[in-house]
Structure formats: structure tokens, C-alpha cells
PyMOL CGO cylinders between C-alpha atoms (Angstrom):
from pymol import cmd
from pymol.cgo import CYLINDER

trace = [
    CYLINDER, -124.39, -126.74, -300.57, -125.75, -123.22, -301.25, 0.3, 1, 1, 1, 1, 1, 1,
    CYLINDER, -125.75, -123.22, -301.25, -127.37, -122.40, -304.58, 0.3, 1, 1, 1, 1, 1, 1,
    CYLINDER, -127.37, -122.40, -304.58, -126.51, -119.17, -306.39, 0.3, 1, 1, 1, 1, 1, 1,
    CYLINDER, -126.51, -119.17, -306.39, -128.44, -117.56, -309.25, 0.3, 1, 1, 1, 1, 1, 1,
    CYLINDER, -128.44, -117.56, -309.25, -126.76, -115.55, -312.02, 0.3, 1, 1, 1, 1, 1, 1,
    CYLINDER, -126.76, -115.55, -312.02, -129.38, -113.24, -313.57, 0.3, 1, 1, 1, 1, 1, 1,
    CYLINDER, -129.38, -113.24, -313.57, -128.33, -111.41, -316.75, 0.3, 1, 1, 1, 1, 1, 1,
    CYLINDER, -128.33, -111.41, -316.75, -129.77, -108.09, -317.89, 0.3, 1, 1, 1, 1, 1, 1,
    CYLINDER, -129.77, -108.09, -317.89, -128.75, -106.62, -321.24, 0.3, 1, 1, 1, 1, 1, 1,
    CYLINDER, -128.75, -106.62, -321.24, -131.90, -104.54, -321.57, 0.3, 1, 1, 1, 1, 1, 1,
    CYLINDER, -131.90, -104.54, -321.57, -133.96, -107.69, -321.19, 0.3, 1, 1, 1, 1, 1, 1,
    CYLINDER, -133.96, -107.69, -321.19, -133.74, -109.69, -317.96, 0.3, 1, 1, 1, 1, 1, 1,
    CYLINDER, -133.74, -109.69, -317.96, -132.77, -113.32, -318.37, 0.3, 1, 1, 1, 1, 1, 1,
    CYLINDER, -132.77, -113.32, -318.37, -133.55, -114.86, -314.98, 0.3, 1, 1, 1, 1, 1, 1,
    CYLINDER, -133.55, -114.86, -314.98, -131.52, -117.84, -313.80, 0.3, 1, 1, 1, 1, 1, 1,
    CYLINDER, -131.52, -117.84, -313.80, -134.31, -119.84, -312.16, 0.3, 1, 1, 1, 1, 1, 1,
    CYLINDER, -134.31, -119.84, -312.16, -132.25, -123.02, -311.80, 0.3, 1, 1, 1, 1, 1, 1,
    CYLINDER, -132.25, -123.02, -311.80, -129.12, -121.63, -310.21, 0.3, 1, 1, 1, 1, 1, 1,
    CYLINDER, -129.12, -121.63, -310.21, -125.83, -123.36, -309.52, 0.3, 1, 1, 1, 1, 1, 1,
    CYLINDER, -125.83, -123.36, -309.52, -124.69, -125.13, -306.37, 0.3, 1, 1, 1, 1, 1, 1,
    CYLINDER, -124.69, -125.13, -306.37, -121.36, -123.78, -305.16, 0.3, 1, 1, 1, 1, 1, 1,
    CYLINDER, -121.36, -123.78, -305.16, -119.50, -124.17, -301.87, 0.3, 1, 1, 1, 1, 1, 1,
    CYLINDER, -119.50, -124.17, -301.87, -119.42, -120.50, -300.83, 0.3, 1, 1, 1, 1, 1, 1,
    CYLINDER, -119.42, -120.50, -300.83, -119.57, -116.83, -301.79, 0.3, 1, 1, 1, 1, 1, 1,
    CYLINDER, -119.57, -116.83, -301.79, -115.96, -116.81, -302.99, 0.3, 1, 1, 1, 1, 1, 1,
    CYLINDER, -115.96, -116.81, -302.99, -116.78, -119.62, -305.44, 0.3, 1, 1, 1, 1, 1, 1,
    CYLINDER, -116.78, -119.62, -305.44, -119.88, -117.70, -306.59, 0.3, 1, 1, 1, 1, 1, 1,
    CYLINDER, -119.88, -117.70, -306.59, -117.74, -114.63, -307.27, 0.3, 1, 1, 1, 1, 1, 1,
    CYLINDER, -117.74, -114.63, -307.27, -115.27, -116.69, -309.29, 0.3, 1, 1, 1, 1, 1, 1,
    CYLINDER, -115.27, -116.69, -309.29, -118.11, -118.32, -311.22, 0.3, 1, 1, 1, 1, 1, 1,
    CYLINDER, -118.11, -118.32, -311.22, -119.68, -114.93, -311.95, 0.3, 1, 1, 1, 1, 1, 1,
    CYLINDER, -119.68, -114.93, -311.95, -116.44, -113.58, -313.42, 0.3, 1, 1, 1, 1, 1, 1,
    CYLINDER, -116.44, -113.58, -313.42, -115.94, -116.73, -315.49, 0.3, 1, 1, 1, 1, 1, 1,
    CYLINDER, -115.94, -116.73, -315.49, -119.54, -116.76, -316.74, 0.3, 1, 1, 1, 1, 1, 1,
    CYLINDER, -119.54, -116.76, -316.74, -119.40, -113.02, -317.50, 0.3, 1, 1, 1, 1, 1, 1,
    CYLINDER, -119.40, -113.02, -317.50, -116.31, -113.54, -319.63, 0.3, 1, 1, 1, 1, 1, 1,
    CYLINDER, -116.31, -113.54, -319.63, -118.01, -116.32, -321.58, 0.3, 1, 1, 1, 1, 1, 1,
    CYLINDER, -118.01, -116.32, -321.58, -121.18, -114.30, -322.08, 0.3, 1, 1, 1, 1, 1, 1,
    CYLINDER, -121.18, -114.30, -322.08, -119.28, -111.22, -323.22, 0.3, 1, 1, 1, 1, 1, 1,
    CYLINDER, -119.28, -111.22, -323.22, -117.39, -113.33, -325.76, 0.3, 1, 1, 1, 1, 1, 1,
    CYLINDER, -117.39, -113.33, -325.76, -120.70, -114.81, -326.96, 0.3, 1, 1, 1, 1, 1, 1,
    CYLINDER, -120.70, -114.81, -326.96, -122.09, -111.30, -327.54, 0.3, 1, 1, 1, 1, 1, 1,
    CYLINDER, -122.09, -111.30, -327.54, -119.85, -111.26, -330.62, 0.3, 1, 1, 1, 1, 1, 1,
    CYLINDER, -119.85, -111.26, -330.62, -119.16, -107.54, -330.45, 0.3, 1, 1, 1, 1, 1, 1,
    CYLINDER, -119.16, -107.54, -330.45, -122.70, -106.46, -329.52, 0.3, 1, 1, 1, 1, 1, 1,
    CYLINDER, -122.70, -106.46, -329.52, -121.37, -104.76, -326.37, 0.3, 1, 1, 1, 1, 1, 1,
    CYLINDER, -121.37, -104.76, -326.37, -119.71, -102.19, -328.65, 0.3, 1, 1, 1, 1, 1, 1,
    CYLINDER, -119.71, -102.19, -328.65, -122.97, -101.24, -330.34, 0.3, 1, 1, 1, 1, 1, 1,
    CYLINDER, -122.97, -101.24, -330.34, -124.80, -98.26, -328.87, 0.3, 1, 1, 1, 1, 1, 1,
    CYLINDER, -124.80, -98.26, -328.87, -124.46, -97.25, -325.26, 0.3, 1, 1, 1, 1, 1, 1,
    CYLINDER, -124.46, -97.25, -325.26, -125.63, -100.42, -323.53, 0.3, 1, 1, 1, 1, 1, 1,
    CYLINDER, -125.63, -100.42, -323.53, -124.71, -101.68, -320.12, 0.3, 1, 1, 1, 1, 1, 1,
    CYLINDER, -124.71, -101.68, -320.12, -124.67, -105.41, -319.51, 0.3, 1, 1, 1, 1, 1, 1,
    CYLINDER, -124.67, -105.41, -319.51, -125.40, -106.46, -315.91, 0.3, 1, 1, 1, 1, 1, 1,
    CYLINDER, -125.40, -106.46, -315.91, -125.21, -109.70, -313.92, 0.3, 1, 1, 1, 1, 1, 1,
    CYLINDER, -125.21, -109.70, -313.92, -127.06, -109.78, -310.59, 0.3, 1, 1, 1, 1, 1, 1,
    CYLINDER, -127.06, -109.78, -310.59, -126.05, -112.65, -308.34, 0.3, 1, 1, 1, 1, 1, 1,
    CYLINDER, -126.05, -112.65, -308.34, -128.48, -113.79, -305.67, 0.3, 1, 1, 1, 1, 1, 1,
    CYLINDER, -128.48, -113.79, -305.67, -128.57, -116.57, -303.12, 0.3, 1, 1, 1, 1, 1, 1,
    CYLINDER, -128.57, -116.57, -303.12, -131.23, -119.27, -302.85, 0.3, 1, 1, 1, 1, 1, 1,
    CYLINDER, -131.23, -119.27, -302.85, -133.46, -116.84, -300.91, 0.3, 1, 1, 1, 1, 1, 1,
    CYLINDER, -133.46, -116.84, -300.91, -133.26, -114.22, -303.71, 0.3, 1, 1, 1, 1, 1, 1,
    CYLINDER, -133.26, -114.22, -303.71, -131.04, -111.95, -301.61, 0.3, 1, 1, 1, 1, 1, 1,
    CYLINDER, -131.04, -111.95, -301.61, -128.85, -109.82, -303.89, 0.3, 1, 1, 1, 1, 1, 1,
    CYLINDER, -128.85, -109.82, -303.89, -125.22, -110.60, -303.07, 0.3, 1, 1, 1, 1, 1, 1,
    CYLINDER, -125.22, -110.60, -303.07, -123.41, -108.57, -305.72, 0.3, 1, 1, 1, 1, 1, 1,
    CYLINDER, -123.41, -108.57, -305.72, -123.71, -107.14, -309.21, 0.3, 1, 1, 1, 1, 1, 1,
    CYLINDER, -123.71, -107.14, -309.21, -121.25, -107.08, -312.09, 0.3, 1, 1, 1, 1, 1, 1,
    CYLINDER, -121.25, -107.08, -312.09, -121.75, -104.50, -314.82, 0.3, 1, 1, 1, 1, 1, 1,
    CYLINDER, -121.75, -104.50, -314.82, -120.01, -103.99, -318.12, 0.3, 1, 1, 1, 1, 1, 1,
    CYLINDER, -120.01, -103.99, -318.12, -120.25, -101.28, -320.72, 0.3, 1, 1, 1, 1, 1, 1,
    CYLINDER, -120.25, -101.28, -320.72, -118.15, -100.13, -323.63, 0.3, 1, 1, 1, 1, 1, 1,
    CYLINDER, -118.15, -100.13, -323.63, -117.76, -96.60, -324.84, 0.3, 1, 1, 1, 1, 1, 1,
    CYLINDER, -117.76, -96.60, -324.84, -116.11, -95.71, -328.11, 0.3, 1, 1, 1, 1, 1, 1,
    CYLINDER, -116.11, -95.71, -328.11, -114.40, -92.35, -328.31, 0.3, 1, 1, 1, 1, 1, 1,
    CYLINDER, -114.40, -92.35, -328.31, -116.32, -89.89, -330.50, 0.3, 1, 1, 1, 1, 1, 1,
    CYLINDER, -116.32, -89.89, -330.50, -113.10, -88.31, -331.71, 0.3, 1, 1, 1, 1, 1, 1,
    CYLINDER, -113.10, -88.31, -331.71, -109.40, -88.12, -331.07, 0.3, 1, 1, 1, 1, 1, 1,
    CYLINDER, -109.40, -88.12, -331.07, -108.84, -88.73, -327.39, 0.3, 1, 1, 1, 1, 1, 1,
    CYLINDER, -108.84, -88.73, -327.39, -105.60, -88.97, -325.46, 0.3, 1, 1, 1, 1, 1, 1,
    CYLINDER, -105.60, -88.97, -325.46, -105.39, -91.08, -322.35, 0.3, 1, 1, 1, 1, 1, 1,
    CYLINDER, -105.39, -91.08, -322.35, -103.22, -89.59, -319.64, 0.3, 1, 1, 1, 1, 1, 1,
    CYLINDER, -103.22, -89.59, -319.64, -102.74, -91.58, -316.46, 0.3, 1, 1, 1, 1, 1, 1,
    CYLINDER, -102.74, -91.58, -316.46, -102.90, -89.45, -313.36, 0.3, 1, 1, 1, 1, 1, 1,
    CYLINDER, -102.90, -89.45, -313.36, -99.12, -89.42, -312.92, 0.3, 1, 1, 1, 1, 1, 1,
    CYLINDER, -99.12, -89.42, -312.92, -98.67, -88.00, -316.48, 0.3, 1, 1, 1, 1, 1, 1,
    CYLINDER, -98.67, -88.00, -316.48, -101.15, -85.12, -316.13, 0.3, 1, 1, 1, 1, 1, 1,
    CYLINDER, -101.15, -85.12, -316.13, -99.91, -81.59, -315.82, 0.3, 1, 1, 1, 1, 1, 1,
    CYLINDER, -99.91, -81.59, -315.82, -101.65, -78.51, -314.74, 0.3, 1, 1, 1, 1, 1, 1,
    CYLINDER, -101.65, -78.51, -314.74, -100.86, -75.47, -316.86, 0.3, 1, 1, 1, 1, 1, 1,
]
cmd.load_cgo(trace, "trace")
């Protein structure tokens, strides 16, 4: 069974040297999303502080980069209105 590594970088790289055995790439993608959700919850709001981007690089057992997940949060600096594309008007 292939081994996948889930490396986390929040400004400091936390390498996953052990990895996880999973049946295929689809399972690795599902595991990455699940693990990312858990890690973001564990940050206890730290994602909202500053202008940080949190990244997960997923590699195979040969250290080939398969995909990357990235998360960031931006807080509006003032009053902002969200207008979906279908609600926008051009004056």
C-alpha cells in the first residue's frame, strides 16, 4: 500500500517523516481534507491572527509533491459588502 506524507507549514515547516499508508490518491486527498479540518480547529483561532497562510503539502513515498492545500483568513478592515457576481451592477 502506498505511503503518503502530510507536511504542514504555518511559517514553520512540520515535516511528516512517518507518513500514512493509504490505498490510493483519492484516499490521500480525503485524508488531507480531514486532517486539515482537525488542524485548523486545533489552531484555536490563530488562523485569524495576522495575515498568515497555512499550507499542507502532500507527497508520495518518493517525496514527489502530489498536491497542496492552503488556507488563509482575511478580516475586513472596514465596512465591506459582499455582492455575488449575479447581484453586481455597472453604473
